[in-house]
SEFIZA-3560 file (N, C-alpha, C; in Angstrom, 3 decimals):
REM SEFIZA-3560
<numar><xx>0.837</xx><yy>-1.155</yy><zz>0.000</zz><atom>N</atom></numar>
<numar><xx>0.000</xx><yy>0.000</yy><zz>0.000</zz><atom>CA</atom></numar>
<numar><xx>0.894</xx><yy>1.233</yy><zz>0.000</zz><atom>C</atom></numar>
<numar><xx>0.492</xx><yy>2.251</yy><zz>-0.729</zz><atom>N</atom></numar>
<numar><xx>1.268</xx><yy>3.476</yy><zz>-0.847</zz><atom>CA</atom></numar>
<numar><xx>0.435</xx><yy>4.665</yy><zz>-0.395</zz><atom>C</atom></numar>
<numar><xx>1.047</xx><yy>5.534</yy><zz>0.403</zz><atom>N</atom></numar>
<numar><xx>0.419</xx><yy>6.789</yy><zz>0.820</zz><atom>CA</atom></numar>
<numar><xx>1.355</xx><yy>7.924</yy><zz>0.477</zz><atom>C</atom></numar>
<numar><xx>0.789</xx><yy>9.025</yy><zz>0.012</zz><atom>N</atom></numar>
<numar><xx>1.592</xx><yy>10.196</yy><zz>-0.348</zz><atom>CA</atom></numar>
<numar><xx>1.107</xx><yy>11.410</yy><zz>0.423</zz><atom>C</atom></numar>
<numar><xx>2.067</xx><yy>12.260</yy><zz>0.796</zz><atom>N</atom></numar>
<numar><xx>1.733</xx><yy>13.559</yy><zz>1.357</zz><atom>CA</atom></numar>
<numar><xx>1.298</xx><yy>13.567</yy><zz>2.815</zz><atom>C</atom></numar>
<numar><xx>1.320</xx><yy>12.421</yy><zz>3.483</zz><atom>N</atom></numar>
<numar><xx>0.983</xx><yy>12.371</yy><zz>4.904</zz><atom>CA</atom></numar>
<numar><xx>2.299</xx><yy>12.227</yy><zz>5.660</zz><atom>C</atom></numar>
<numar><xx>2.549</xx><yy>13.070</yy><zz>6.652</zz><atom>N</atom></numar>
<numar><xx>3.816</xx><yy>12.962</yy><zz>7.374</zz><atom>CA</atom></numar>
<numar><xx>3.927</xx><yy>11.615</yy><zz>8.098</zz><atom>C</atom></numar>
<numar><xx>5.136</xx><yy>11.064</yy><zz>8.111</zz><atom>N</atom></numar>
<numar><xx>5.320</xx><yy>9.756</yy><zz>8.731</zz><atom>CA</atom></numar>
<numar><xx>5.027</xx><yy>9.807</yy><zz>10.222</zz><atom>C</atom></numar>
<numar><xx>5.255</xx><yy>10.946</yy><zz>10.880</zz><atom>N</atom></numar>
<numar><xx>4.948</xx><yy>11.029</yy><zz>12.305</zz><atom>CA</atom></numar>
<numar><xx>3.450</xx><yy>10.846</yy><zz>12.545</zz><atom>C</atom></numar>
<numar><xx>2.634</xx><yy>11.349</yy><zz>11.622</zz><atom>N</atom></numar>
<numar><xx>1.183</xx><yy>11.194</yy><zz>11.756</zz><atom>CA</atom></numar>
<numar><xx>0.783</xx><yy>9.730</yy><zz>11.535</zz><atom>C</atom></numar>
<numar><xx>1.378</xx><yy>9.088</yy><zz>10.548</zz><atom>N</atom></numar>
<numar><xx>1.065</xx><yy>7.688</yy><zz>10.287</zz><atom>CA</atom></numar>
<numar><xx>1.491</xx><yy>6.801</yy><zz>11.459</zz><atom>C</atom></numar>
<numar><xx>2.613</xx><yy>7.148</yy><zz>12.093</zz><atom>N</atom></numar>
<numar><xx>3.036</xx><yy>6.417</yy><zz>13.295</zz><atom>CA</atom></numar>
<numar><xx>1.991</xx><yy>6.561</yy><zz>14.403</zz><atom>C</atom></numar>
<numar><xx>1.438</xx><yy>7.752</yy><zz>14.560</zz><atom>N</atom></numar>
<numar><xx>0.390</xx><yy>7.965</yy><zz>15.556</zz><atom>CA</atom></numar>
<numar><xx>-0.818</xx><yy>7.083</yy><zz>15.284</zz><atom>C</atom></numar>
<numar><xx>-1.196</xx><yy>6.965</yy><zz>14.018</zz><atom>N</atom></numar>
<numar><xx>-2.332</xx><yy>6.118</yy><zz>13.658</zz><atom>CA</atom></numar>
<numar><xx>-2.046</xx><yy>4.661</yy><zz>14.025</zz><atom>C</atom></numar>
<numar><xx>-0.826</xx><yy>4.209</yy><zz>13.752</zz><atom>N</atom></numar>
<numar><xx>-0.454</xx><yy>2.833</yy><zz>14.090</zz><atom>CA</atom></numar>
<numar><xx>-0.427</xx><yy>2.630</yy><zz>15.599</zz><atom>C</atom></numar>
<numar><xx>0.070</xx><yy>3.616</yy><zz>16.345</zz><atom>N</atom></numar>
<numar><xx>0.077</xx><yy>3.523</yy><zz>17.806</zz><atom>CA</atom></numar>
<numar><xx>-1.343</xx><yy>3.445</yy><zz>18.348</zz><atom>C</atom></numar>
<numar><xx>-2.279</xx><yy>4.161</yy><zz>17.717</zz><atom>N</atom></numar>
<numar><xx>-3.681</xx><yy>4.104</yy><zz>18.131</zz><atom>CA</atom></numar>
<numar><xx>-4.266</xx><yy>2.704</yy><zz>17.931</zz><atom>C</atom></numar>
<numar><xx>-3.657</xx><yy>1.924</yy><zz>17.039</zz><atom>N</atom></numar>
<numar><xx>-4.087</xx><yy>0.535</yy><zz>16.820</zz><atom>CA</atom></numar>
<numar><xx>-3.357</xx><yy>-0.430</yy><zz>17.753</zz><atom>C</atom></numar>
<numar><xx>-2.513</xx><yy>0.105</yy><zz>18.633</zz><atom>N</atom></numar>
<numar><xx>-1.809</xx><yy>-0.724</yy><zz>19.599</zz><atom>CA</atom></numar>
<numar><xx>-0.403</xx><yy>-1.125</yy><zz>19.202</zz><atom>C</atom></numar>
<numar><xx>0.139</xx><yy>-0.534</yy><zz>18.144</zz><atom>N</atom></numar>
<numar><xx>1.478</xx><yy>-0.904</yy><zz>17.681</zz><atom>CA</atom></numar>
<numar><xx>2.550</xx><yy>-0.202</yy><zz>18.507</zz><atom>C</atom></numar>
<numar><xx>3.689</xx><yy>-0.873</yy><zz>18.616</zz><atom>N</atom></numar>
<numar><xx>4.863</xx><yy>-0.302</yy><zz>19.259</zz><atom>CA</atom></numar>
<numar><xx>6.017</xx><yy>-0.373</yy><zz>18.266</zz><atom>C</atom></numar>
<numar><xx>6.992</xx><yy>0.505</yy><zz>18.463</zz><atom>N</atom></numar>
<numar><xx>8.135</xx><yy>0.559</yy><zz>17.550</zz><atom>CA</atom></numar>
<numar><xx>8.898</xx><yy>-0.764</yy><zz>17.558</zz><atom>C</atom></numar>
<numar><xx>9.374</xx><yy>-1.134</yy><zz>16.406</zz><atom>N</atom></numar>
<numar><xx>10.155</xx><yy>-2.342</yy><zz>16.199</zz><atom>CA</atom></numar>
<numar><xx>11.406</xx><yy>-1.916</yy><zz>15.448</zz><atom>C</atom></numar>
<numar><xx>12.540</xx><yy>-2.421</yy><zz>15.808</zz><atom>N</atom></numar>
<numar><xx>13.772</xx><yy>-2.035</yy><zz>15.125</zz><atom>CA</atom></numar>
<numar><xx>13.760</xx><yy>-2.522</yy><zz>13.684</zz><atom>C</atom></numar>
<numar><xx>13.855</xx><yy>-1.615</yy><zz>12.697</zz><atom>N</atom></numar>
<numar><xx>13.805</xx><yy>-2.038</yy><zz>11.301</zz><atom>CA</atom></numar>
<numar><xx>15.012</xx><yy>-2.852</yy><zz>10.870</zz><atom>C</atom></numar>
<numar><xx>16.106</xx><yy>-2.802</yy><zz>11.618</zz><atom>N</atom></numar>
<numar><xx>17.289</xx><yy>-3.555</yy><zz>11.236</zz><atom>CA</atom></numar>
<numar><xx>17.293</xx><yy>-4.998</yy><zz>11.727</zz><atom>C</atom></numar>
<numar><xx>16.257</xx><yy>-5.390</yy><zz>12.459</zz><atom>N</atom></numar>
<numar><xx>16.189</xx><yy>-6.759</yy><zz>12.973</zz><atom>CA</atom></numar>
<numar><xx>16.133</xx><yy>-7.769</yy><zz>11.843</zz><atom>C</atom></numar>
<numar><xx>16.698</xx><yy>-8.959</yy><zz>12.040</zz><atom>N</atom></numar>
<numar><xx>16.583</xx><yy>-10.009</yy><zz>11.010</zz><atom>CA</atom></numar>
<numar><xx>15.112</xx><yy>-10.282</yy><zz>10.701</zz><atom>C</atom></numar>
<numar><xx>14.819</xx><yy>-10.443</yy><zz>9.446</zz><atom>N</atom></numar>
<numar><xx>13.441</xx><yy>-10.713</yy><zz>9.032</zz><atom>CA</atom></numar>
<numar><xx>12.601</xx><yy>-9.474</yy><zz>8.859</zz><atom>C</atom></numar>
<numar><xx>13.178</xx><yy>-8.292</yy><zz>9.051</zz><atom>N</atom></numar>
<numar><xx>12.398</xx><yy>-7.063</yy><zz>8.943</zz><atom>CA</atom></numar>
<numar><xx>12.409</xx><yy>-6.484</yy><zz>7.537</zz><atom>C</atom></numar>
<numar><xx>12.937</xx><yy>-7.220</yy><zz>6.568</zz><atom>N</atom></numar>
<numar><xx>12.948</xx><yy>-6.739</yy><zz>5.190</zz><atom>CA</atom></numar>
<numar><xx>11.556</xx><yy>-6.844</yy><zz>4.592</zz><atom>C</atom></numar>
<numar><xx>11.335</xx><yy>-6.083</yy><zz>3.518</zz><atom>N</atom></numar>
<numar><xx>10.087</xx><yy>-6.209</yy><zz>2.774</zz><atom>CA</atom></numar>
<numar><xx>9.952</xx><yy>-7.652</yy><zz>2.304</zz><atom>C</atom></numar>
<numar><xx>8.746</xx><yy>-8.089</yy><zz>1.973</zz><atom>N</atom></numar>
<numar><xx>8.540</xx><yy>-9.488</yy><zz>1.577</zz><atom>CA</atom></numar>
<numar><xx>9.436</xx><yy>-9.958</yy><zz>0.429</zz><atom>C</atom></numar>
<numar><xx>9.829</xx><yy>-9.055</yy><zz>-0.461</zz><atom>N</atom></numar>
<numar><xx>10.705</xx><yy>-9.470</yy><zz>-1.560</zz><atom>CA</atom></numar>
<numar><xx>12.155</xx><yy>-9.662</yy><zz>-1.091</zz><atom>C</atom></numar>
<numar><xx>12.447</xx><yy>-9.263</yy><zz>0.157</zz><atom>N</atom></numar>
<numar><xx>13.763</xx><yy>-9.471</yy><zz>0.727</zz><atom>CA</atom></numar>
<numar><xx>14.830</xx><yy>-8.522</yy><zz>0.229</zz><atom>C</atom></numar>
<numar><xx>14.479</xx><yy>-7.560</yy><zz>-0.594</zz><atom>N</atom></numar>
<numar><xx>15.468</xx><yy>-6.686</yy><zz>-1.211</zz><atom>CA</atom></numar>
<numar><xx>15.673</xx><yy>-5.396</yy><zz>-0.418</zz><atom>C</atom></numar>
<numar><xx>14.617</xx><yy>-4.712</yy><zz>-0.067</zz><atom>N</atom></numar>
<numar><xx>14.721</xx><yy>-3.379</yy><zz>0.520</zz><atom>CA</atom></numar>
<numar><xx>14.511</xx><yy>-3.447</yy><zz>2.030</zz><atom>C</atom></numar>
<numar><xx>15.492</xx><yy>-2.958</yy><zz>2.784</zz><atom>N</atom></numar>
<numar><xx>15.316</xx><yy>-2.859</yy><zz>4.230</zz><atom>CA</atom></numar>
<numar><xx>14.336</xx><yy>-1.721</yy><zz>4.506</zz><atom>C</atom></numar>
<numar><xx>13.419</xx><yy>-1.898</yy><zz>5.423</zz><atom>N</atom></numar>
<numar><xx>12.441</xx><yy>-0.845</yy><zz>5.691</zz><atom>CA</atom></numar>
<numar><xx>13.047</xx><yy>0.326</yy><zz>6.443</zz><atom>C</atom></numar>
<numar><xx>12.425</xx><yy>1.492</yy><zz>6.291</zz><atom>N</atom></numar>
<numar><xx>12.823</xx><yy>2.674</yy><zz>7.046</zz><atom>CA</atom></numar>
<numar><xx>12.232</xx><yy>2.641</yy><zz>8.445</zz><atom>C</atom></numar>
<numar><xx>11.161</xx><yy>1.900</yy><zz>8.606</zz><atom>N</atom></numar>
<numar><xx>10.506</xx><yy>1.802</yy><zz>9.906</zz><atom>CA</atom></numar>
<numar><xx>9.741</xx><yy>0.510</yy><zz>10.022</zz><atom>C</atom></numar>
<numar><xx>9.462</xx><yy>0.135</yy><zz>11.264</zz><atom>N</atom></numar>
<numar><xx>8.700</xx><yy>-1.084</yy><zz>11.523</zz><atom>CA</atom></numar>
<numar><xx>7.999</xx><yy>-0.934</yy><zz>12.863</zz><atom>C</atom></numar>
<numar><xx>6.789</xx><yy>-1.470</yy><zz>12.934</zz><atom>N</atom></numar>
<numar><xx>6.030</xx><yy>-1.488</yy><zz>14.181</zz><atom>CA</atom></numar>
<numar><xx>5.332</xx><yy>-2.834</yy><zz>14.286</zz><atom>C</atom></numar>
<numar><xx>5.032</xx><yy>-3.219</yy><zz>15.530</zz><atom>N</atom></numar>
<numar><xx>4.422</xx><yy>-4.514</yy><zz>15.791</zz><atom>CA</atom></numar>
<numar><xx>3.220</xx><yy>-4.311</yy><zz>16.703</zz><atom>C</atom></numar>
<numar><xx>2.109</xx><yy>-4.976</yy><zz>16.333</zz><atom>N</atom></numar>
<numar><xx>0.913</xx><yy>-4.959</yy><zz>17.155</zz><atom>CA</atom></numar>
<numar><xx>0.644</xx><yy>-6.358</yy><zz>17.674</zz><atom>C</atom></numar>
<numar><xx>-0.531</xx><yy>-6.572</yy><zz>18.202</zz><atom>N</atom></numar>
<numar><xx>-0.912</xx><yy>-7.874</yy><zz>18.740</zz><atom>CA</atom></numar>
<numar><xx>-1.216</xx><yy>-8.834</yy><zz>17.594</zz><atom>C</atom></numar>
<numar><xx>-0.222</xx><yy>-9.614</yy><zz>17.194</zz><atom>N</atom></numar>
<numar><xx>-0.414</xx><yy>-10.597</yy><zz>16.129</zz><atom>CA</atom></numar>
<numar><xx>-0.195</xx><yy>-10.067</yy><zz>14.728</zz><atom>C</atom></numar>
<numar><xx>0.291</xx><yy>-8.851</yy><zz>14.582</zz><atom>N</atom></numar>
<numar><xx>0.525</xx><yy>-8.282</yy><zz>13.255</zz><atom>CA</atom></numar>
<numar><xx>1.765</xx><yy>-7.405</yy><zz>13.276</zz><atom>C</atom></numar>
<numar><xx>2.229</xx><yy>-7.079</yy><zz>12.100</zz><atom>N</atom></numar>
<numar><xx>3.432</xx><yy>-6.260</yy><zz>11.935</zz><atom>CA</atom></numar>
<numar><xx>3.298</xx><yy>-5.414</yy><zz>10.683</zz><atom>C</atom></numar>
<numar><xx>3.909</xx><yy>-4.239</yy><zz>10.700</zz><atom>N</atom></numar>
<numar><xx>3.936</xx><yy>-3.381</yy><zz>9.521</zz><atom>CA</atom></numar>
<numar><xx>5.359</xx><yy>-2.858</yy><zz>9.358</zz><atom>C</atom></numar>
<numar><xx>5.838</xx><yy>-2.863</yy><zz>8.126</zz><atom>N</atom></numar>
<numar><xx>7.128</xx><yy>-2.256</yy><zz>7.791</zz><atom>CA</atom></numar>
<numar><xx>6.871</xx><yy>-1.247</yy><zz>6.678</zz><atom>C</atom></numar>
<numar><xx>7.733</xx><yy>-0.239</yy><zz>6.596</zz><atom>N</atom></numar>
<numar><xx>7.571</xx><yy>0.736</yy><zz>5.527</zz><atom>CA</atom></numar>
<numar><xx>8.917</xx><yy>1.312</yy><zz>5.121</zz><atom>C</atom></numar>
<numar><xx>8.896</xx><yy>1.879</yy><zz>3.949</zz><atom>N</atom></numar>
<numar><xx>10.022</xx><yy>2.665</yy><zz>3.473</zz><atom>CA</atom></numar>
<numar><xx>9.439</xx><yy>3.948</yy><zz>2.894</zz><atom>C</atom></numar>
<numar><xx>10.234</xx><yy>4.996</yy><zz>2.926</zz><atom>N</atom></numar>
<numar><xx>9.789</xx><yy>6.311</yy><zz>2.482</zz><atom>CA</atom></numar>
<numar><xx>10.741</xx><yy>6.837</yy><zz>1.422</zz><atom>C</atom></numar>
<numar><xx>10.168</xx><yy>7.382</yy><zz>0.360</zz><atom>N</atom></numar>
<numar><xx>10.955</xx><yy>7.998</yy><zz>-0.709</zz><atom>CA</atom></numar>
<numar><xx>10.425</xx><yy>9.399</yy><zz>-0.952</zz><atom>C</atom></numar>
<numar><xx>11.336</xx><yy>10.336</yy><zz>-1.144</zz><atom>N</atom></numar>
<numar><xx>10.945</xx><yy>11.702</yy><zz>-1.510</zz><atom>CA</atom></numar>
<numar><xx>10.876</xx><yy>11.783</yy><zz>-3.025</zz><atom>C</atom></numar>
<numar><xx>9.754</xx><yy>12.248</yy><zz>-3.531</zz><atom>N</atom></numar>
<numar><xx>9.530</xx><yy>12.376</yy><zz>-4.968</zz><atom>CA</atom></numar>
<numar><xx>9.424</xx><yy>13.852</yy><zz>-5.346</zz><atom>C</atom></numar>
<numar><xx>9.892</xx><yy>14.215</yy><zz>-6.534</zz><atom>N</atom></numar>
<numar><xx>9.697</xx><yy>15.603</yy><zz>-6.987</zz><atom>CA</atom></numar>
<numar><xx>8.205</xx><yy>15.934</yy><zz>-7.037</zz><atom>C</atom></numar>
<numar><xx>7.858</xx><yy>17.093</yy><zz>-6.520</zz><atom>N</atom></numar>
<numar><xx>6.458</xx><yy>17.507</yy><zz>-6.512</zz><atom>CA</atom></numar>
<numar><xx>6.227</xx><yy>18.675</yy><zz>-7.449</zz><atom>C</atom></numar>
<numar><xx>7.090</xx><yy>19.663</yy><zz>-7.365</zz><atom>N</atom></numar>
<numar><xx>6.977</xx><yy>20.825</yy><zz>-8.231</zz><atom>CA</atom></numar>
<numar><xx>8.391</xx><yy>21.207</yy><zz>-8.652</zz><atom>C</atom></numar>
<numar><xx>8.813</xx><yy>20.794</yy><zz>-9.850</zz><atom>N</atom></numar>
<numar><xx>10.207</xx><yy>21.004</yy><zz>-10.266</zz><atom>CA</atom></numar>
<numar><xx>10.669</xx><yy>22.456</yy><zz>-10.230</zz><atom>C</atom></numar>
<numar><xx>9.839</xx><yy>23.393</yy><zz>-10.637</zz><atom>N</atom></numar>
<numar><xx>10.261</xx><yy>24.799</yy><zz>-10.642</zz><atom>CA</atom></numar>
<numar><xx>10.510</xx><yy>25.327</yy><zz>-9.240</zz><atom>C</atom></numar>
<numar><xx>9.766</xx><yy>24.830</yy><zz>-8.292</zz><atom>N</atom></numar>
<numar><xx>9.929</xx><yy>25.277</yy><zz>-6.905</zz><atom>CA</atom></numar>
<numar><xx>10.877</xx><yy>24.367</yy><zz>-6.119</zz><atom>C</atom></numar>
<numar><xx>11.361</xx><yy>23.319</yy><zz>-6.756</zz><atom>N</atom></numar>
<numar><xx>12.279</xx><yy>22.362</yy><zz>-6.127</zz><atom>CA</atom></numar>
<numar><xx>11.697</xx><yy>21.776</yy><zz>-4.844</zz><atom>C</atom></numar>
<numar><xx>10.422</xx><yy>21.430</yy><zz>-4.890</zz><atom>N</atom></numar>
<numar><xx>9.778</xx><yy>20.814</yy><zz>-3.723</zz><atom>CA</atom></numar>
<numar><xx>9.592</xx><yy>19.330</yy><zz>-3.949</zz><atom>C</atom></numar>
<numar><xx>9.484</xx><yy>18.601</yy><zz>-2.853</zz><atom>N</atom></numar>
<numar><xx>9.270</xx><yy>17.152</yy><zz>-2.918</zz><atom>CA</atom></numar>
<numar><xx>8.064</xx><yy>16.778</yy><zz>-2.078</zz><atom>C</atom></numar>
<numar><xx>7.602</xx><yy>15.573</yy><zz>-2.266</zz><atom>N</atom></numar>
<numar><xx>6.533</xx><yy>15.011</yy><zz>-1.454</zz><atom>CA</atom></numar>
<numar><xx>6.979</xx><yy>13.612</yy><zz>-1.046</zz><atom>C</atom></numar>
<numar><xx>6.708</xx><yy>13.250</yy><zz>0.208</zz><atom>N</atom></numar>
<numar><xx>7.082</xx><yy>11.921</yy><zz>0.684</zz><atom>CA</atom></numar>
<numar><xx>6.051</xx><yy>10.893</yy><zz>0.261</zz><atom>C</atom></numar>
<numar><xx>6.550</xx><yy>9.772</yy><zz>-0.212</zz><atom>N</atom></numar>
<numar><xx>5.710</xx><yy>8.642</yy><zz>-0.596</zz><atom>CA</atom></numar>
<numar><xx>6.107</xx><yy>7.471</yy><zz>0.296</zz><atom>C</atom></numar>
<numar><xx>5.130</xx><yy>6.914</yy><zz>1.025</zz><atom>N</atom></numar>
<numar><xx>5.381</xx><yy>5.849</yy><zz>1.989</zz><atom>CA</atom></numar>
<numar><xx>4.819</xx><yy>4.534</yy><zz>1.442</zz><atom>C</atom></numar>
<numar><xx>5.629</xx><yy>3.491</yy><zz>1.489</zz><atom>N</atom></numar>
<numar><xx>5.237</xx><yy>2.168</yy><zz>1.010</zz><atom>CA</atom></numar>
<numar><xx>5.109</xx><yy>1.249</yy><zz>2.222</zz><atom>C</atom></numar>
<numar><xx>3.891</xx><yy>0.833</yy><zz>2.540</zz><atom>N</atom></numar>
<numar><xx>3.606</xx><yy>0.010</yy><zz>3.720</zz><atom>CA</atom></numar>
<numar><xx>3.351</xx><yy>-1.436</yy><zz>3.329</zz><atom>C</atom></numar>
<numar><xx>3.831</xx><yy>-2.344</yy><zz>4.176</zz><atom>N</atom></numar>
<numar><xx>3.532</xx><yy>-3.771</yy><zz>4.035</zz><atom>CA</atom></numar>
<numar><xx>3.060</xx><yy>-4.280</yy><zz>5.388</zz><atom>C</atom></numar>
<numar><xx>1.807</xx><yy>-4.697</yy><zz>5.444</zz><atom>N</atom></numar>
<numar><xx>1.230</xx><yy>-5.279</yy><zz>6.660</zz><atom>CA</atom></numar>
<numar><xx>1.351</xx><yy>-6.789</yy><zz>6.570</zz><atom>C</atom></numar>
<numar><xx>1.642</xx><yy>-7.431</yy><zz>7.696</zz><atom>N</atom></numar>
<numar><xx>1.716</xx><yy>-8.893</yy><zz>7.719</zz><atom>CA</atom></numar>
<numar><xx>1.168</xx><yy>-9.420</yy><zz>9.041</zz><atom>C</atom></numar>
<numar><xx>0.694</xx><yy>-10.649</yy><zz>8.997</zz><atom>N</atom></numar>
<numar><xx>0.173</xx><yy>-11.350</yy><zz>10.178</zz><atom>CA</atom></numar>
<numar><xx>0.129</xx><yy>-12.832</yy><zz>9.847</zz><atom>C</atom></numar>
<numar><xx>-0.188</xx><yy>-13.633</yy><zz>10.846</zz><atom>N</atom></numar>
<numar><xx>-0.249</xx><yy>-15.079</yy><zz>10.646</zz><atom>CA</atom></numar>
<numar><xx>-1.410</xx><yy>-15.479</yy><zz>9.744</zz><atom>C</atom></numar>
<numar><xx>-2.453</xx><yy>-14.639</yy><zz>9.688</zz><atom>N</atom></numar>
<numar><xx>-3.611</xx><yy>-14.976</yy><zz>8.857</zz><atom>CA</atom></numar>
<numar><xx>-4.144</xx><yy>-13.733</yy><zz>8.153</zz><atom>C</atom></numar>
<numar><xx>-4.759</xx><yy>-13.937</yy><zz>7.027</zz><atom>N</atom></numar>
<numar><xx>-5.256</xx><yy>-12.826</yy><zz>6.205</zz><atom>CA</atom></numar>
<numar><xx>-6.352</xx><yy>-12.010</yy><zz>6.885</zz><atom>C</atom></numar>
<numar><xx>-7.292</xx><yy>-12.617</yy><zz>7.642</zz><atom>N</atom></numar>
<numar><xx>-8.310</xx><yy>-11.790</yy><zz>8.302</zz><atom>CA</atom></numar>
<numar><xx>-7.718</xx><yy>-10.747</yy><zz>9.263</zz><atom>C</atom></numar>
<numar><xx>-6.619</xx><yy>-11.082</yy><zz>9.934</zz><atom>N</atom></numar>
<numar><xx>-5.978</xx><yy>-10.116</yy><zz>10.822</zz><atom>CA</atom></numar>
<numar><xx>-5.390</xx><yy>-8.969</yy><zz>10.016</zz><atom>C</atom></numar>
<numar><xx>-4.719</xx><yy>-9.284</yy><zz>8.916</zz><atom>N</atom></numar>
<numar><xx>-4.166</xx><yy>-8.243</yy><zz>8.047</zz><atom>CA</atom></numar>
<numar><xx>-5.285</xx><yy>-7.340</yy><zz>7.549</zz><atom>C</atom></numar>
<numar><xx>-6.370</xx><yy>-7.934</yy><zz>7.085</zz><atom>N</atom></numar>
<numar><xx>-7.494</xx><yy>-7.155</yy><zz>6.556</zz><atom>CA</atom></numar>
<numar><xx>-8.077</xx><yy>-6.224</yy><zz>7.620</zz><atom>C</atom></numar>
<numar><xx>-8.258</xx><yy>-6.725</yy><zz>8.841</zz><atom>N</atom></numar>
<numar><xx>-8.859</xx><yy>-5.927</yy><zz>9.908</zz><atom>CA</atom></numar>
<numar><xx>-7.958</xx><yy>-4.751</yy><zz>10.294</zz><atom>C</atom></numar>
<numar><xx>-6.657</xx><yy>-5.007</yy><zz>10.472</zz><atom>N</atom></numar>
<numar><xx>-5.731</xx><yy>-3.938</yy><zz>10.845</zz><atom>CA</atom></numar>
<numar><xx>-5.613</xx><yy>-2.916</yy><zz>9.713</zz><atom>C</atom></numar>
<numar><xx>-5.481</xx><yy>-3.410</yy><zz>8.490</zz><atom>N</atom></numar>
<numar><xx>-5.370</xx><yy>-2.518</yy><zz>7.332</zz><atom>CA</atom></numar>
<numar><xx>-6.601</xx><yy>-1.624</yy><zz>7.220</zz><atom>C</atom></numar>
<numar><xx>-7.793</xx><yy>-2.192</yy><zz>7.362</zz><atom>N</atom></numar>
<numar><xx>-9.028</xx><yy>-1.407</yy><zz>7.264</zz><atom>CA</atom></numar>
<numar><xx>-9.090</xx><yy>-0.331</yy><zz>8.348</zz><atom>C</atom></numar>
<numar><xx>-8.724</xx><yy>-0.685</yy><zz>9.577</zz><atom>N</atom></numar>
<numar><xx>-8.748</xx><yy>0.286</yy><zz>10.670</zz><atom>CA</atom></numar>
<numar><xx>-7.716</xx><yy>1.389</yy><zz>10.438</zz><atom>C</atom></numar>
<numar><xx>-6.546</xx><yy>1.028</yy><zz>9.946</zz><atom>N</atom></numar>
<numar><xx>-5.510</xx><yy>2.015</yy><zz>9.645</zz><atom>CA</atom></numar>
<numar><xx>-5.975</xx><yy>2.971</yy><zz>8.546</zz><atom>C</atom></numar>
<numar><xx>-6.557</xx><yy>2.438</yy><zz>7.500</zz><atom>N</atom></numar>
<numar><xx>-6.974</xx><yy>3.262</yy><zz>6.368</zz><atom>CA</atom></numar>
<numar><xx>-8.133</xx><yy>4.186</yy><zz>6.723</zz><atom>C</atom></numar>
<numar><xx>-8.967</xx><yy>3.815</yy><zz>7.694</zz><atom>N</atom></numar>
<numar><xx>-10.027</xx><yy>4.727</yy><zz>8.132</zz><atom>CA</atom></numar>
<numar><xx>-9.434</xx><yy>6.043</yy><zz>8.617</zz><atom>C</atom></numar>
<numar><xx>-8.290</xx><yy>5.976</yy><zz>9.280</zz><atom>N</atom></numar>
<numar><xx>-7.630</xx><yy>7.180</yy><zz>9.758</zz><atom>CA</atom></numar>
<numar><xx>-6.801</xx><yy>7.844</yy><zz>8.665</zz><atom>C</atom></numar>
<numar><xx>-6.044</xx><yy>7.039</yy><zz>7.924</zz><atom>N</atom></numar>
<numar><xx>-5.085</xx><yy>7.572</yy><zz>6.950</zz><atom>CA</atom></numar>
<numar><xx>-5.758</xx><yy>8.255</yy><zz>5.767</zz><atom>C</atom></numar>
<numar><xx>-6.964</xx><yy>7.868</yy><zz>5.418</zz><atom>N</atom></numar>
<numar><xx>-7.617</xx><yy>8.426</yy><zz>4.237</zz><atom>CA</atom></numar>
<numar><xx>-8.521</xx><yy>9.609</yy><zz>4.512</zz><atom>C</atom></numar>
<numar><xx>-8.696</xx><yy>9.972</yy><zz>5.759</zz><atom>N</atom></numar>
<numar><xx>-9.563</xx><yy>11.117</yy><zz>6.026</zz><atom>CA</atom></numar>
<numar><xx>-8.730</xx><yy>12.335</yy><zz>6.372</zz><atom>C</atom></numar>
<numar><xx>-9.163</xx><yy>13.448</yy><zz>5.934</zz><atom>N</atom></numar>
<numar><xx>-8.436</xx><yy>14.693</yy><zz>6.173</zz><atom>CA</atom></numar>
<numar><xx>-8.354</xx><yy>15.035</yy><zz>7.660</zz><atom>C</atom></numar>
<numar><xx>-7.198</xx><yy>15.432</yy><zz>8.117</zz><atom>N</atom></numar>
<numar><xx>-7.020</xx><yy>15.861</yy><zz>9.494</zz><atom>CA</atom></numar>
<numar><xx>-6.828</xx><yy>14.738</yy><zz>10.479</zz><atom>C</atom></numar>
<numar><xx>-6.812</xx><yy>13.475</yy><zz>10.009</zz><atom>N</atom></numar>
<numar><xx>-6.543</xx><yy>12.340</yy><zz>10.894</zz><atom>CA</atom></numar>
<numar><xx>-7.727</xx><yy>11.973</yy><zz>11.681</zz><atom>C</atom></numar>
//
């Protein structure tokens, strides 16, 4: 899942509201599912985990501004848990003002 233009500190707050705590992104097994990219951040909840990486993309070339694009990967032992956490997270992430 990809989100653009939302500060990562705000997204962390949303995850904390779901019961997540910080997880060291450098821990073994904390890579994205493809095993290639180490995440910029990771959090763990009750039976689920989320990792993400953030990239700054050009937003307005003449003004030399960028926008952050966050790539999230949610995981859990079963798909219903992933679906439930993802849905609750997106309720907050997709509405203006959090």
